[in-house]
N, C-alpha and C positions, 0 to 999 in steps of 0.2 A: 459182136459185143452184146447184142440182144440175147443171143443164145446163152452166153456165159452168165448173164444176169438171171435169166430164167432158171438155169441149172442151180445157181447159188440159192435162189429163193426156194427151189424144191428141196435142196439139201437142208436148208434151215427148217422147213416144215417137218421133214422126216426126223431131223434131230430133236425137234420139240416133242413130236409124238413119242419117240423112243424114250426121251427123258421123262415124259409124263408116265409112260408105262412102267419104267424102272422105279419111279417114285412110289407109285401105287403098290408095286410088288414089295418094296422095301418098308412100307408102312410110314413113310414120311414124304414130304414134298418140298421142293426147292422153288423159290421164286426169285427172279432177277429183273423182271420187268414191271412197269407200272409205277406211277409216282405215289408218294406217301399221301393217302387220301385225306388225312387230317389237315393237309395244307391245301390252300386254294390254288387252282391253276392260275398262272399269271395272265392278265389281260390288259388291254390298252386302257390307260387312265381316262376317266370321264372328265370333260371340261370343267365341271364344277367340283371335282374332288377336293382341290385345295380350299375351296370355299367353305365346306362343312367340316373338313378334318383339320383345318388350321395349317400353320406353317410347318409343323412336324419337325422342329429342330431336334427333338429327342431321337427321332429315327436317324437323322444325319449323324448324331453323336454316336449312336450304337453301331452304325455301319462304317464309321471312320476307321475302326480297327477290325480287320477281318483276318481269319486264320490263313496261313500260307500252306498250300498243298505241297506234296513231294518231300516232306520232311518226316522221317520215321519217328514213331513214338519212342522206340528204344534207341538210346544214344549210340551212334556208331563212330562219332568223331566229336572231340571236345569243342569244336567250333560251333556245334549245334546248341550248346548250353544257352546262349543268349536268346535263342528262338523258341525255347520250350513253351512259352505262353502262346505261341502262334501256330503250333503244330496242328495239323489236321489228322485226326485219327481215322484209320480205316477199320470198319467194324463188320462183323458177321452177326446176324440176329438168330436166336434160337427160341423156340417155343413149343409147347405141347398143349393139346386140348383133350380134356377128358369127356366132354359132352358138347352138344351143339353141332352146328354144321361147319364144313370147311370154309364157307364164306365168312361166318362169324370169326373164325380163327384168323383168316387172312386180314379182315378188317382190323383186328387187334394188332397183328404184326405190322400192318402198314401204318397204324398209329404209332407204334414203337419206332418205325423208320422215321416218321415225322419228328418224333421227340429227339432221336439221335441227330437228325439234320439240324434241328433248332439248337441243339447243344454244340454244334460245330463239327460233326463227324461226317464221313462219307460212308454210306452203306454199300457194301460190296455184294452181299449175298444174304440169304436167309434160309433157315431150315425149320420145318414144322413137323411134329410127330404126334400121332394119335396114340394115346396110352391110357390105360385104366386109371393109373395114379402116378405121380412123379416118383422117380427113383430116389430113395432116401439118401443115397450116397452122392451120385453125380447128376441128379435131376433128370437126365435123359436116359440113363443106363450106360453101362460100360461100352457096349458096342457102338451105340450112336455117338457117344462122347469121342470115341476114337475116330469116327467118321467126321465129326466136327473138326477135330485136330487136323485131319487131312485137308479139309476145305480151307481152314485157316492158313495152312502152309502153302497150298496151291494159290490162293488169292492174295497172299502177302498181307493178311490182316494182322493188326496188333491188339485188337480188343474184341471180346465176345460179349454180347448183351443178351440177357435172358428176359423174356416177356413175362416176368413174375417177380416176386420178392424172394430171392434165394436165402436159404438158411446159411449161416456162416460156414458150417461144415460142408454143405454142397458147393459153395463157391470155391473153397480151398481144394476140394477133391477134383472139381472140374478144371481148375487152373493147373493142377498137377498133370492132367491128361493133355490139355490143349496147349500148354506151355506159353500162354499169353495171359494178359489181364482179363479177368471176368468180372463184369458188374451186372446189376439187375435193373429192372425198370425204375425202381424207387431211386436208385443212385442217379440215373439220368434226369429224372424230374427234379431232384434236389439240386443238381448241377445247373439246370436251366434257371431255377429260382434264384440261385446264388448269382448268376450272371445278370439277371434282370432286376433284382431288388435295388431300389433307388433311395427310399427314405430310411432314416435311422431306425425306425421301428420295423420296417420290412426286412432290413439286413439282420437285425437282432432275431427276428422270428425265424428267418431261414437258417441262421447259424445254429440256433437252438435245435431245429429239426435235424440238421446235419449231424450234430453231436449225439442226439438221441439215436440216430441211425448207426453212427460209427461205434458207439460204446460196446455193443455186444460183438462187434466185428474186428476188434483189435486182435492182432496176431503177432506172435514172436518170430524172430528171425535168428534161431540158433542161440549160441552162447552169448551173443552180443546183447541179448535182452535180459540176461540173468545178472542179478545183483545179489544173489544168495551168498552169504558169508558163513556157511556151515563147515564144520570139521576141517578138511584140508582144502583151503581156498585155492581154486585153480589147480589143485594137485600139488602145489608148492608148499602149503602149510604155513600160515601166517602167525600161528601161535595164539597166545591168550589175547582176548579182546576181539578176535575175528570170528569166534564161534557163535552161532545163532541163526535164526531164520532169515534176517535181513528183509529187504524189500525188492521184489523183481521190478525190472524196468516197465513191464506191462502193467503192474499194479500202480506204479507211479503215474503212468499215463492215464489210467482210469481215474485216479484221484484228481489229477489236474482237469480232466474232462468234467467230472462231477462239480468241481469248484467253478469252472467256467459256466456250466449250465445254471448253477445257482445264481451266479452274477447276472446272466442274461435274463433269467426269470424275474429277478429283482428290477432290472432295467425296464422290462416290458410292463411290469406292474406300475412303475413310476410314470410311464407314459400314459397309462390308462386314465388318470384323472383329467388330463387335458382333453382327451377324446370324449370322455363322458360329459365334461363341461360344455363342449360344443353341442353334443346331442341334447343335453338338458336345456340349453338355451333355445334350441329349435322346438322342444316340447313345451317349454314355458310360453313361447310365442305362438303355440298351436300351429306349427308348420308341419303338415303331413309329409311323408316321405315315400318315394317309389324306388325300390331296389332293383337294379338290372342284374340278373344272374343268368348263368348258362354255361355251356360247354366251352372249353378253350377254343379260340379261333372261330367262334360262332358269329362274331361281329358286334359284341357288346359295346366296345369303345367307339366303333363307327356309328352305332345307333345313338350313343350319347352325343357324339359330335354333330350328327345330323339334327338332333333336337335342340341342342343348346349352344352349338359352336364352341365346344369346350376346348378343342385343340389337343385332346388326349392322344398319346402315341398310338398310331395304327400301323400294324405291320403284319405281313403274311407269315406268322410264326406262332408257335404255341406259347402261351403264358407271356405274351408281349408286355402286358401291364399287370402288376401285382398289387400296387397300392390302391386303396379305395379313393375314388374321386367323387366329390359331391358338388353339384351345380344346381342353381335354382331355376325354376321355370314357373309359368303361370298358366292356369286354365283359361279357356275362352271367356269365362264369366269373371275373370280377374282374381281367382284364388291362387295364392302362392303355395308352392310345394317344392321339394328337393328331389333330384334324381341322383342316385348313387351307382357308380360303376364298380363292381366288385371283382375279386379274383376269379378266374375261370376254373372249371372243374374238369376232371378227366377220369376215365374208368380206372379202378384200382388206385385211386388217389391215396398216397401214403398217409397212414393215420397220424404220423408225426407232423405232417403239414396241416392236417385238419385241427390238431390240438394247438400247434404253434400259431395258426392264423385264426384261432377262435375269436380273438379280440376284433379282428377285421370282419369276420363273418357275423358279429353281433349287429352290424348295420342291416343285415338281412332279417335277423330276428326282430329288430325294432321297427321294421318298415310297415307301412299301412297297406301297400300293394306291392306285389312281386311281378316284375316283367321277366318271364322265363324265355330267353332267346335260344332258339334251336336253329342250327344250320340246315336249311331246307335242301341244300344241294349235297349234303353228306349221304354216303351210301347206307348208313344205318342210323337214321334219326331217332328210332325207338330207343336204342341204347343210350343216346344222349339224354332223352327225356328221363329215363329211369335212373341214370347215374346222378343227374343233378337233383332229382327229387329225393334220392337217398341222403344226400348231403343237406338239403333243406330240412328234411325231417330230423337229421342228427343235430342241427343247431336250434331245433325247437320252433321252426317257422312253418310247420305243416298247415296250420289253420289260417294263415294269412291269405287273402284273396290273390289268385294267380291269373295272369294273362299269358297265354302261350303264344309266342311270336315265331313264325317261320321266316327267318331272315334269308337274304340273298334270293328273293323271289325272281329277280331278273335272270337267274340261272336255272330256274325250275321249269320243267316242261308241264304241259297240261295233264299228262298222265300221272306225273309225280305229284301234282297238286291233288288229284283225286285220292292217291294213296295217303298223303299227309292229312287230308280231310278225314279219312277213315281213322287215322291215328288219333286225332284230336279235332272233333267237328267245330269247336268254337275258336280254333286257332286263327290268328290274323297273319296274312301274308304281307310282309314288308320288304323293302329294299333300302338299306342305308345308303346305297350307291345312287339310286335313281329317285328316291323319295316316295316310292309307291307304298301306300298303306300307312304312312306316318300319321296322317290326320285321323284315320280310324283308330289307330293305337292310342293317340292322345285323348280322343273323345272317350274311349273305353276306360282309360285310366282315370279321367276326370269323374266319370260316373261312379267308380269304385272308391274314390277318395272320400274320407269322412267329411260330411257337410255340417256347417253350423246349424244347431237345432233350437237354440233359445232365442225367442223373439223379444226384442226390447224396443220401447218407444222412448226416445231420448230428446233432451233439449241441451245441446252442447254449446257453451259460450264461444263466441267468435275467436277469442284468443287461444282456444284449445283445438287448433286445427290439426295438431298431432293425433288427437283421438279420431278425427274423421279419417285420417290416413290409415290408422290401424284397422278401422272398420272396413275400409276398401280392400286392404291387403289380406286380412285374416278372417273377415266375416263376409256376409252378403247383404249389401245395402238394398232394401226394398223400395224406399221412397225418401226423398229429401225435400225440405221446404225451408224457407228463410223467414224467421220472425224478428221482431224488434230486439229481443234479448239474446238471440242465438240461432243455431241451426237445428231445426226439428228433423230428426232422423228415425226411421223405422228400419231395423236391421236384425239379421240373424247372426248370433255369435256362439262361440263354444264356451264350455265351462271354464277353460283356462283363462280366458280374457274377460269373463263376465264381471268379475269383482271390480275392475277399474272403471266400469261404466255405471255401476249401481248408484253413485251419488248424483248422476245426471238423468236418472229414469223418472219419467213423469207418471208412470203407473207400474205396478208389479210385473216382473218378467213372466212370460208364458212359454212353457216347454213345448217344442214342436213335436 
């Protein structure tokens, strides 16, 4: 028995070496091992996990309906119709890289694998090719496309996913070769957003992004898409009244999509005043805000739950939460501020989503401090930093003070900490799981938040205790004394709330 095991192991090693050599000679590489590195390895739950993450009913609801394996995507029997929404797609990944290292290309492909798994698919295989530029026709080139077709047939796959945004013509040409459905990275991300959107605004934003993506990719299916009524209709000749250009089915579909997009844009605009009213109310009350941004699955929601006990959904998947969540917190000296958990980012984030979620990303642009969360255990944290900063710059938040946080420090070795220090020396190592570094993060955020700078000496009547409460919540009380006619208070306030205290000032305000 031992000898047979050793022989099998030797055969496996030889097979892997030969496969690697063949891949290098062919100019592409296959990978079938290794988990999707964008997803965190499962580990035993911490005893206090439920304490800071909350009851997590949303996670139970999302997991209540899971896809069923062993059902083919292509219908082979009419009895499968009722299970169409539960089918588990078997996919093959393809990608090419024109520059950079093989490790960078593999990280991108493994991230695509994580996206496919999050969308509910099973990744069977992957193929990477180094090429000077993508083929204008089939993306990979005719020869490699035929090899993909062979892999698809051998593995029994029903979908091919490209690690880029394919042109409509490339997708059609590749489908003609591989004979199964071909989608790209953008379509997978949009599908995940569609599954995870919960709020009315989030659903409208995702649908708008999907329609913008779909519009240039409509395609006809032979004569069934034709509504042309020219000359001899259908070859039978319908006579007078039938001649003319008519309207094709694809043109009708385009018109309907444009109409629906206009309606969605109008709905999103109608939702904007309510969101702006909440934001204006915080500004009027001089409540500063801290926006938590970062790469998807970096631990933003876990961090918010650790700080505020918000109970936001936490799940080991990409884009688990899409809707912005705002919770209040206080500094150690009693100043009130808000913490906002925003949608996660990913490399090559579809521009349709950036535009559709611009209203949500306004929370970042209006923040006083940005907490940039990076997954410290990720194999390529530098790309996470650059990707998120590109989006931050795109929404006009480049000048806002930024705190870089390396999350999941409980999974980072000492050597990796040295590497991360070199990446960003001022970074703070935290663990939303164990609580490490949380106090340092909160202290740093408190130092960067705007402080009241106008000094007032006030005599507030005893019946106006509400003003005393405002001073403690939104200002800094330096001293308090009690006189016969009221409370004598020396405090620092902001310009936003200064006016309501002017009638009670015993001497002119002094700017700090």
